[in-house]
C-alpha positions in Angstrom: 0.0 0.0 0.0 1.3 3.4 -1.0 2.3 5.5 2.0 0.4 8.8 2.4 2.4 12.0 1.7 2.6 14.1 4.9 2.1 17.9 5.0 3.1 20.0 7.9 1.3 23.4 8.0 2.5 26.3 10.2 0.2 29.0 11.5 0.2 31.9 14.1 -3.5 31.7 15.0 -5.3 28.9 16.8 -7.0 27.5 13.7 -10.5 28.1 14.8 -12.0 30.3 12.0 -9.3 30.6 9.3 -11.1 29.8 6.1 -8.2 29.7 3.8 -6.1 27.3 5.9 -9.2 25.1 6.6 -10.1 24.8 2.9 -6.6 24.0 1.7 -6.0 21.5 4.5 -9.3 19.8 3.9 -8.7 19.5 0.2 -5.3 17.9 0.8 -6.8 15.4 3.3 -9.6 14.6 0.9 -7.0 13.9 -1.8 -5.1 11.4 0.4 -2.5 13.6 2.2 -1.9 13.4 5.9 -2.1 17.0 7.2 -0.9 18.3 10.6 -1.2 21.9 11.5 1.1 23.4 14.2 -0.5 26.6 15.4 -0.4 29.2 18.2 -2.9 29.3 21.1 -2.2 32.8 22.5 -5.1 32.7 24.9 -4.4 29.2 26.3 -8.1 28.3 25.9 -8.2 25.7 23.1 -7.4 22.0 23.0 -3.7 21.2 22.7 -4.5 18.4 20.2 -7.6 17.6 18.2 -8.7 16.3 14.8 -10.9 18.5 12.7 -12.4 17.0 9.6 -9.4 14.7 9.2 -6.9 17.5 9.9 -4.5 16.9 12.8 -4.3 20.1 14.9 -1.5 20.7 17.5 -1.5 24.0 19.4 1.6 25.5 20.9 0.5 27.3 24.1 2.3 30.6 24.6 0.3 33.5 26.1 0.4 36.6 24.0 -1.9 39.4 22.8 -2.3 40.4 19.2 -0.5 43.5 17.7 2.9 45.0 17.2 4.3 44.5 20.8 3.4 40.9 20.7 5.1 40.4 17.4 8.3 42.0 18.7 8.4 40.3 22.1 6.6 37.0 21.8 6.8 35.9 18.2 10.5 34.9 18.5 9.7 32.6 21.4 6.9 31.1 19.4 9.3 30.6 16.4 11.7 28.7 18.7 9.0 26.4 20.0 7.5 25.9 16.5 10.9 25.1 14.9 12.0 22.5 17.4 8.5 20.9 17.5 8.5 20.8 13.7 12.0 19.3 13.6 10.7 16.2 15.3 7.8 15.7 12.8 7.9 13.4 9.9 6.7 15.2 6.7 7.3 15.5 3.0 6.1 19.1 2.5 6.1 22.1 4.9 3.4 24.7 4.1 3.8 28.0 6.0 0.9 30.3 6.1 1.9 34.0 5.9 5.1 35.8 6.4 5.1 35.3 10.2 5.8 31.5 9.7 7.8 31.8 6.4 11.2 32.0 8.1 10.5 28.7 9.9 9.3 27.1 6.7 12.6 28.1 5.0 14.7 26.8 7.9 12.8 23.5 7.8 13.4 23.3 4.0 17.1 23.6 4.7 17.4 21.4 7.8 15.0 18.7 6.8 15.6 18.9 3.0 11.9 19.0 2.2 9.8 20.9 -0.3 8.5 24.2 1.0 5.2 26.0 0.1 5.0 29.6 1.1 1.3 30.7 1.3 1.5 34.6 1.3 -2.0 35.6 2.5 -1.1 39.3 2.4 1.9 41.6 2.1 3.0 41.7 5.7 5.4 44.6 5.3 2.6 47.0 4.5 1.6 47.0 8.1 4.6 49.1 8.7 3.6 52.1 6.5 3.5 55.3 8.5 1.6 58.2 6.9 2.1 56.6 3.5 5.9 56.5 4.1 8.0 53.4 3.9 9.6 53.0 7.3 12.9 51.2 7.8 11.0 48.2 9.2 8.8 48.2 6.0 11.9 48.1 3.7 13.7 45.4 5.7 10.6 43.1 5.9 9.8 43.6 2.2 13.3 42.6 1.2 13.1 39.6 3.5 9.7 38.6 2.1 10.9 38.8 -1.5 14.0 36.7 -0.6 11.8 34.0 1.0 9.4 34.1 -1.9 12.4 33.3 -4.2 13.6 30.4 -2.1 10.3 28.5 -1.8 9.3 25.7 -4.1 5.8 27.1 -4.6 4.4 30.5 -3.8 0.6 30.7 -3.2 -1.2 34.0 -3.2 -4.9 34.9 -2.9 -5.3 37.5 -5.7 -4.4 38.6 -9.1 -5.7 41.2 -11.5 -9.3 40.8 -12.8 -8.5 42.9 -15.8 -9.9 46.0 -14.2 -8.3 48.9 -12.4 -6.4 47.1 -9.7 -3.6 44.5 -9.5 -3.3 41.6 -7.0 -0.6 39.9 -5.0 0.5 37.7 -7.9 1.2 40.9 -10.0 3.3 42.3 -7.2 5.5 39.2 -6.8 5.8 38.8 -10.6 7.2 42.4 -10.7 9.9 41.2 -8.4 11.0 38.5 -10.9 9.4 35.6 -9.0 7.9 33.0 -11.4 6.6 29.9 -9.5 3.4 31.6 -8.3 -0.1 30.2 -8.1 -3.2 32.2 -7.2 -5.6 30.3 -4.9 -8.7 32.5 -4.5 -10.4 32.6 -1.1 -13.8 31.5 -2.4 -16.2 29.2 -0.5 -16.7 25.5 -0.7 -20.2 26.1 -2.2 -21.7 22.7 -1.3 -20.7 23.1 2.4 -21.4 26.8 2.5 -25.0 26.3 1.2 -25.6 23.1 3.2 -24.2 24.1 6.6 -24.8 23.0 10.1 -27.8 24.9 11.5 -27.7 26.5 14.9 -30.4 28.3 16.9 -29.8 31.8 15.8 -32.7 34.3 15.7 -32.6 37.2 13.2 -32.9 40.6 15.0 -35.8 42.7 14.0 -35.0 45.3 11.3 -32.3 45.5 8.6 -29.1 43.8 9.7 -25.6 45.0 8.7 -23.0 42.4 9.3 -19.3 42.7 10.0 -17.9 39.1 9.9 -14.2 38.4 10.5 -11.2 39.8 12.3 -11.7 43.3 13.9 -8.5 45.2 13.2 -9.4 48.8 12.3 -11.4 51.1 14.7 -11.5 54.1 12.3 -13.8 52.5 9.7 -16.0 51.0 12.3 -16.5 54.4 14.1 -17.6 55.8 10.7 -20.0 52.9 10.5 -21.4 53.7 14.0 -21.9 57.4 12.9 -23.7 56.2 9.7 -26.0 54.1 11.9 -27.0 57.2 13.9 -28.2 58.7 10.6 -30.0 55.5 9.5 -32.2 55.2 12.6 -33.1 52.3 14.9 -34.6 50.0 12.2 -31.0 49.1 11.4 -29.0 46.6 13.5 -25.2 46.0 13.4 -23.8 42.6 14.2 -20.1 41.7 14.8 -19.0 38.1 14.4 -15.3 37.5 15.4 -12.5 38.7 17.5 -9.2 40.4 16.8 -6.7 42.8 18.3 -9.1 45.7 18.2 -12.3 43.9 19.3 -12.1 45.1 22.9 -11.5 48.7 21.8 -14.5 48.6 19.5 -16.7 47.3 22.4 -15.3 50.0 24.6 -16.1 52.7 22.0 -19.6 51.4 21.6 -20.2 51.4 25.4 -18.8 54.9 25.8 -20.2 56.8 22.9 -22.7 54.7 20.9 -24.6 52.5 23.4 -27.9 53.9 22.0 -27.3 52.0 18.8 -28.5 48.5 18.2 -25.3 46.5 18.1 -24.8 42.8 18.9 -21.3 41.2 19.4 -20.9 37.5 18.7 -17.6 35.7 19.6 -15.3 34.1 17.0 -17.0 31.1 15.5 -15.8 27.8 13.8 -15.8 28.4 10.0 -18.5 25.7 9.4 -21.0 27.7 11.4 -20.3 31.1 9.8 -23.1 30.8 7.1 -25.6 30.9 10.0 -24.5 34.5 10.7 -24.4 35.6 7.0 -28.0 34.4 6.7 -29.3 36.8 9.3 -27.7 39.7 7.5 -29.2 42.0 4.8 -25.8 43.6 3.9 -22.2 43.0 4.7 -19.7 45.8 5.6 -16.2 45.4 4.2 -14.4 48.7 4.4 -11.2 49.0 6.3 -9.4 52.2 5.4 -10.2 55.6 4.0 -9.0 56.5 0.5 -6.0 58.5 1.7 -4.6 55.5 3.7 -5.4 53.0 1.0 -3.9 54.7 -2.0 -0.3 53.9 -0.8 -1.1 50.5 0.7 -0.3 47.7 -1.8 -1.9 45.1 0.5 -5.2 47.0 0.6 -5.3 47.8 -3.1 -4.5 44.2 -4.0 -7.0 42.4 -1.7 -10.5 40.9 -2.0 -11.8 40.0 1.4 -13.2 36.4 1.7 -16.4 37.9 3.1 -17.1 39.5 -0.3 -17.1 36.1 -2.1 -19.0 34.5 0.7 -21.7 37.1 0.8 -22.1 37.1 -3.0 -22.6 33.3 -3.1 -25.5 33.8 -0.6 -26.9 36.7 -2.5 -26.1 39.2 0.2 -24.8 42.6 -1.0 -21.5 44.0 0.3 -20.5 47.6 1.0 -16.9 47.9 -0.2 -14.4 50.7 -0.9 -13.8 51.9 -4.4 -10.1 51.8 -4.1 -9.1 48.2 -4.0 -9.3 45.0 -6.1 -12.5 43.9 -4.4 -14.2 46.9 -6.1 -13.5 45.4 -9.6 -15.2 42.2 -8.4 -18.2 44.0 -6.9 -18.8 46.1 -10.0 -18.3 43.2 -12.4 -20.9 41.0 -10.7 -23.1 43.8 -9.4 -23.0 42.3 -5.9 -22.7 45.4 -3.8 -22.1 49.1 -3.6 -18.7 50.7 -3.7 -17.9 54.0 -2.0 -15.1 56.4 -2.9 -15.0 58.1 0.5 -15.4 56.7 4.0 -17.8 59.3 5.4 -21.0 58.7 7.5 -23.5 60.2 5.0 -22.0 58.4 2.0 -21.9 55.1 3.9 -25.5 55.5 5.1 -26.7 56.1 1.5 -24.8 53.1 0.3 -26.3 50.9 2.9 -29.8 52.1 2.0 -29.1 51.5 -1.7 -27.6 48.0 -1.2 -30.6 46.3 0.2 -32.4 46.8 -3.2 -29.8 45.0 -5.2 -30.6 41.7 -7.0 -27.6 39.5 -7.4 -27.0 36.9 -10.1 -26.0 34.1 -7.7 -25.8 31.3 -10.3 -23.2 33.2 -12.4 -21.0 33.9 -9.3 -21.3 30.2 -8.1 -20.1 29.0 -11.5 -17.2 31.4 -11.8 -16.1 31.4 -8.1 -16.1 28.1 -6.3 -13.6 26.2 -4.3 -13.7 23.2 -6.6 -11.7 25.2 -9.2 -9.2 26.3 -6.6 -8.8 22.8 -5.2 -7.9 21.4 -8.6 -5.2 24.0 -9.0 -3.8 23.4 -5.5 -3.7 19.6 -5.9 -2.0 19.7 -9.3 0.6 22.1 -7.9 1.2 19.7 -5.0 1.6 16.7 -7.3 4.4 18.6 -9.1 6.4 19.0 -5.8 8.7 16.0 -6.2 
């Protein structure tokens, strides 16, 4: 009997609600690979070991918060634990998710003489822009990222140009002379996303605006709060997820906007997420204003997973007009784009969005995980 090929994935979150990692790992398991994920439990509240849909999950417990200070002071300790734990593992391919595990992936490629897949979810160095200026940290991390991208056996990215105004991450890396790049779009597994496990979740009365995913930017959410004050109490805002700014957003709500109808739900396993989409009338997916976004390669080259997920379910999205997601939203008429993040503009966009009729069948045909799975598996088969 042919021995299963073993894949070791590296991750700096606890693997609770990371859709990209889940979908890739599950596709590999379904195709006969044995997949183990080594990940970081910063809050020390998850199982140290468990099996999720055939995926072996092992969590390294190291208390830490999210954000810059944690990266500086705790990430190196996590790397040490991760590296020595990974050294003891038997695997054929190491698959590091994002820049913050790429260095360990590269070291394992050298020490274990195995194939290395670098899955660049976003351009990490862009987090170190300051007033649209490239800091020293930005330049150093960008050079290191490009160096690592050249050393991997396969570079996976989530976006490329759709032929519209904006370019994606594949276009960025190609401009640096990197060739072995494959785009794996963050689209849903349609069969699972439409036939999901039901939970008891009651839709609030009124029109529901949903923010689903990691909370990491207070500015855009305060503008949303201000827009809600203009819209009146027939609108409800729900948050589903955590993140480094989650507590600050709750504090802002309690101090200044407690009169608004806002519900906070904790981070949920990915397979339960469709329950929350289906109580929403519109999804909010704006993170930065136009001034901040114009110099941010990461922002301009992104399409948030929630835009694909909402479109598949026929739910319109409010998106900014200054990133790759706008090309998608306009092409498929699945939301409203705004060119300025201001309360009045946002309020009008929300009111207009609920009247949209979305061609779900066209989107389901063009954007489904089956297509991405085939690309991923073919690329893996070539890693000999």
